[in-house]
N, C-alpha and C positions, 0 to 999 in steps of 0.2 A: 779182594776177589773181583774179577771183572764181571760185568753183566751186560745184557743187550737191552737197549731202549725199546719202547713199544713199537717204534717204527722198524726196529731190527737193523738199523743202518749204521750204528756206531757202537763201538765197545769202549766203555769208560772204566777207569781204574777207581775202585771204591775201597781199597785196602791200604792201611798204613804199612810201612816197611817193617818186615818181621826180622827177628833175630839180629837187630842192630845194636842193642844196648845191653851191657852187662851191669853188674852191681855198681862199679865205680861211676859209670856214666849217669845212671839214674840218681845216684847220690849227688853228683855235680849239679844236675838239673834242680833237684830238691833244695839243696843248700844255697844255690845261686838265687832262687826265689826268696829264701830267707834273708839273703844279703847280710852276712855276718858283720862286715865292717860298718855298714850303714846302721845296724842295730847297736853295735858297741859304741860307735861315736855319736849316734843320733838319739836312739831310743833310751839308752841308759841315762845320759845326762838330762834328757827331757823328763824321764820318770822321777829323777831326783828333784828336779826343779819344781815340777807340777805338784807332786804329792808331799814333798818334804820328808820322805821316808828313805831310809838307807837299806832296807831289807831286800835289796834288788837281787842278790845272788840266790837267796832262798826262794824268792818269787819264781825265778827261772827254773830252779830245780823242782819246785812244787808243780809248776805247769808241765814240766817234762814228764813227771810221774803220771799226771792225769792223761796226757796225750799218749804215753806208752800204754796205759791201760785201755784207752780208746782203740789203739792200734791192734790190740789182741783180736777183737772181733772184726775190725776193719780189714786186716790182711787175711783173716780167715775167709771172709766173704770174697776177697780178691782171688782166692784159689778157685772159686766157683764161677766168678763173673769177671771176664777180661773185657773191659770196655773203657775206651778213652773218655767216656762221659763221667766216670768216677761218681761224684755225689749224685748226679742226675740218674745214673743207672742204678745205684744202690738204693736210693730212696724210692725209685719207681718199683723196684722188685720187692722192697721191704714194706713200704707203706701204701703203695698204689700209684698208678700212672699219673693222676692229676697232681699229687704231691711231688712226684718226680719232675714233671715239666715245670712246675712252680719253682722247684729248687734249681733247675737249670737256668731259668731266667735270673734268679738271685745270684747264682754262681757267675754268670756272664757279667752282671753288673759289678759284683765285688772284685773279680779279677781284672776287669777293665779299669776299675778305680785305682787299683794298685799300679797297673801298667802305665796309665797316662800320668799318674802322680809322679812317677819316676822321671818323666820328661821335664816336668816343672822343676823338680829338685835339681836335676842335672844341669839344666840351662842356667838357673839362678845361682848355683854354687860355682859353676865353671866360669861364668862371666868375669867376676872379679879376680879369679885366679889367673885367667889368661891375660888380663890387664897387668897384673903384678909380675907374671913370669916373662911375658913377651911384649908387653906394651900394646897388645891388641885389644881394642875396645869394640866388642860385639854385643848386640842385644841378646837377651836370654833365649828368645824364641828361635833365633837363627842357629844358635848352638844346639838347642833341642831338636831342630829339624835335621841337623847332621846326625845326631844319635838316632833319630827316627828312621833315616834312610838306611843306616847300618842294620838296624833291627829288621826293617822291611825286607832287605835283600837276604839276610840270613833266614828269615821266616819261610822262604820258599825253597830253601836248600835242604839237602839230606839232613835228617835229624842227627846223624853221627857228626856232621860238620859243626852243628850247633854245640854238641856235647864237647868237642875238642876246644872250641873257643871258651866255653864256660869252665872247663877244667883249668885252662891256663889262668883265667881271671880269678877263679875261686881260690886256687892254691896260693896265688900271690897275695890276696887279701887276708887269707887265714894266717899265712906266715907273718904278715905285718902285724896283725892283731896280737899274735903270740909274742913277737919280739917287743912290741910297744908295751904289752902288759908285763913282761918280764923286766923291762927297763923301769917300770913303775916301782918294782921291788927295791931298786937301788937309788931311788931319789932321796934327797936329803930329808924330806918331811915324812918318809914312809914310816907308818906304825901299824902293824898287823891289827886289823879291827875285826871283832866278832860280830858287829852289828849287821853286816850284809848277809850273814848266815843265821841270824837269830830268828826263829819262827815267830817269836812274840811280836816282831816288827810287822807281821801281817795281820794284826788285830786292830790297829789304830785307824783313825779317819784317813781315808785316801788309799787304804790297802786294796780295796776293790779295783780302783783305777790302776794301781800298780800291777795287780795280777793280770788285768786285761791287756795292759801294755806288754807284759811278758808274753802273753799269748800271741800278740802280733809279731814278736820276734821269731816265732816258730812257723808262721804262715808259709806254706810251701811244702812242709813235710808230708802233708796229706796227698800231695800230687804224685807220689811214686806210682800209684795205681793208674794215673793217666797214661803212663808209658808202658802199661802191661802188655798191650798188643804189639809193641815194638821191642820188648825185652826178650833176652834169651832165657828160656826156662822161667817164665814169670812166676810160677808157683814158689820158686825159691828166691828169685831176684827181687821181687817186690817186697816181701817181708824183710829180707836182709837189708835192703836199701833203706826201708822205713826206720827200722830200729837203729841202724848205724847213724842215720841223719839226726834222729832225735838225741842220741847219746852225744855225738860230736857237738851239736848245737848247744846242748845243755852245759856240757863241760866248758866249752869255749866262753859262753856268756857268763857263767857263774864265776869262773876264774878272772875274767877281764873286769867284771863289776867289782869283785872283791879287791883286786889290785888297784883299780882306779880310786875307789873310795878310801882305801887305806893310804894311798899316796897323797890324796887331796887333803886329808885331815878332817877334823871335827866340823869345819865350816863348809863341807863338800856341797851341801844343798844350795848354799848361798853362791858358791863359786859356779855351780852348774847353771844357776839362774842367770848369772852374768855372762858367762863364756859360751854356754850352749855346747854344741859339738866340738868346739875348739878345746874343751877341757881335756879330752882324750889325747889330743895331739900335743898340747902345751905341757902336760905332765911328763910325757915321754921325751920331749925336747930337752928337759933338764939334764938328761943323760946322753941323748942321741944327737942333739944339735939341730939346727934349723933345716939342714938338708933332709933329715929324716921326716921333718914336718911336711916339707914339700912333697916328698915321696908319699907320705900318708894321704895328703890331699889328692894326689893323682890317683891313688888306688881307691880312695873314697868315690871318685867319679867312675872308675871302672867297675866298682861294686854296684853302682846304680845301673850301668850298662848291662851287667850280668843279670840283674833282676829284671830289666826290661826284656831281655832275650828269653829268659825263662818263663815269665808270665805271658809273653807273646805266644810261645809254643803251647802253653797250657790252654789259653783262650782258643787258639786255632783248632786244637783237638776237641775241645768241648763243642765248638761250632761244627766241626766235621762229624762228630757223633750224632748231633741233632739232625744234620742234613742227611746222613746215611740212613736214618730211620724215618725220614720224611716229616719230622717235627718242624724243621726249617726247610726252605726250598732245597731240592735234591742236589742242586749245583754245589752246595756247601759240603756235600758228602763225597766229593771227588778228590783224588790225590794225583800227584805228578807221577806218571809212569817212570819206573826206574828208581826214583828217590823215595816215593811214598809220602812226600810232604803234602799236608793238607792245604793246598795252594789257595783255594778260594776263601777258606776260613782265615788264613793268614792275611790275605789281601783285605778282607773286610775289617780285621782288627787294625791293620795299617791305616786304612781310610778313616776309621774312627779316631785313631791317635792323631792323625793329621788335622782333622777338624777341630779337635780339642786345643791343640797347640795354636792354630790360627785364630780360634775364637778368643782365647785368653790374650793373645797378642793384640788383636784388633780392639778388644774391649778394655784393655789396660788392667786386667785383673792381676792380683798378686800371685805369682807362680809358686811362692814358698808356702804361705799360709793357706790360700784358697785352693791350691792344686796339690802341692806336695804333702802338706800336713793333713788337710781335710780329706784329701783323696785316700791317703794311706789309712787314716782312721776309719773312713767309710768302708774300705775294703776289709780291714781287720774285723770290724763288727759283723760284716756279711759272712765272712768265713767262719767266725765263731758260731753264728746262727746255723750255718750248714753243718758244722761238726756236731752240734747238739742233735739236730734232726736226723743226721746220718747214723749217729750212735743208736737212736731209737729204731731206725730202719734195720740195723743189724739184728736187733732183737726180733723184729717182725719177720725178717727173712728166715732166720733159723727156727722160729716157732713153726713155720710151715714146711721148711726143708732142712732138717737137722744135718743132712749131707755128711754123716760120719764124723762131725766135729764133736769134741768132748764138751761137758757141761761148762767148764771154765771159759772156753772160747765162745760158745753160743749164748750163754745166759749170764754167768756171774760177772765176768769182766765187762761185757757191754752194758749190763744193768748198772753196775757201779759207776762206769764212765758216764753214762747218761745222767745219772743223778748229780755227779760232780760238775758236769758241763752245764746243767741247768742252773746250778748255783753261780758258776762263773758268768753265764749269760745274764742272769738277773743282776749281778754286780755291774756288768757292762752297761745295762740299760739305766740303772739307778745312778751310775757315775758318768753318764754320757756327756754332761757339760764339762767335766774335768778332762775327759778323753779328747774333746775338741778344743779345749782351752778357751771356752766361752762362758758367758753367764747362764745360769739355769733359765730355761725358757727361751733362749736364743734360737734363731732359725735352724741351725744345724741339729739341735737336740730333738726336734720333732720331724724335720724334713727327711732326715736319713732313715729313721725307722719306718716312717710312712711310705717312703719310696720303696723300701724292701717289701713292705706289705703289699703295695700295689703290684710290684713285679711278680711276687708269689701268686697273688690272686689272678693276675692276667695269664700267667702260665697255666694255672689250674683250669681256668675257663677255656683256654685254647685246647687243652687236652680233652676236655669234655666236648668241645666242638668237633674235634677229630673223631671222637667216639661216635658221633652222630653222622658226620659227613664222610669220613674215611675210616671205617672200622678196621680194615686190615692194617693201616698205619698205626692206629691206636693200640691194637693187639701186639704190635712189634716194639712198642716203647720200652726201652731199657734192655733190649735183647742184643743190641749191637750187630755184629756180623751174622748172628743167627736170626735176625729179624725177618719176619715174613715179607718185609718190604723188598727183600732181595731175591725173590724168585726170578728165574730167568725170563718169565713172561713180561717183566718190567711193568706190571700193573700199578695203578694208583700213582701215576706220575704227577709231579708238580709242573 
């Protein structure tokens, strides 16, 4: 919606583009953030190597059930609150504005961690591949900058353009995962194993870390509601996209994990520790040949690009939502006329990504361990914390506004999901050293939780400051386009 500034001299667009995204497009955004090929080739072998457990498929299915249960109340709330702020808006409306702004700060930190981590992984993985394929020897950071430029340009384009790019990349990587996994069934050493699907495998030491790693494989599913303002008929589009994404991700991961473990044989954990992500490609190469491996490596890179684009769009919309309501400077709440792209939020994320790439390059830090792996683990923990608090917020919201929802959607499912997510979050914290691949007590094990606590506290303090200094802004927190911030008198400017 347009509004007039206090000077009355300019009209600024403060609305995202409407009716641009159907169910398929939202699913593409969600699943691209989940990065299926990156998870299958990266997370699964890592989980096998780190935990020594083979119950990977059942871990994915278990997590899918928990997240589906969480989604019952989550998408029910989405029917009443259409806000690109997602977690921020829901927690604000369900638990209170200070909690909501604290959650927004945590969300920006978590999703930025995922986004910039992808640059490190892309540059470091692409560098030796380019050397092997074309004899081109480039530093990782220069390759990362090329990916950064592509994402920055797409970030200020129409969301439908981003959706088409993601659709192309996502379909290609899903087809490859399925083909490679089917090829595993015909390798010489294949023997159907029951271990990946055995629930008893989730009771041993390291099971907590395995479950949390499985959660990171689904990160992105929750962002279907971020695109609710840009969706066609969001009351139907958002729920359908959410459940479709969870189902597709769960089936794809579980099948691929089972096929990979069955093809690798009884020493699969040892092989995963030695070969890492190459395990997925090498097993399929037994039937498909080296050309397929090269194709797999290429699509592994495009999978990271798709994740970058998706997370970039998510972050830009969070920033837009906060700017629209005055929690961040109002400039972030502006969009490009015609396309509805949240331009300033997109540019801010691009600037942050550029600074991270340059900092790592100048300081000589490891782009794989210290950026890709640690950044992804940091983001995964943050999203898990947000899921848990949001599940509790759903209970709080419907306790005050039943809004015609039945008991299952507003009480039973959210309560059960909250209890289960608390268990998983506890496992994440107690297994944090395993998650980061470091010794107990090492710096990442306490720096990351402390950082999130600081972000949450800073956000809450800022909300309380707004209550005292800008009460009309404070009252509009979590209300999106319906916020009192957007009266035509343009009051309470930044």
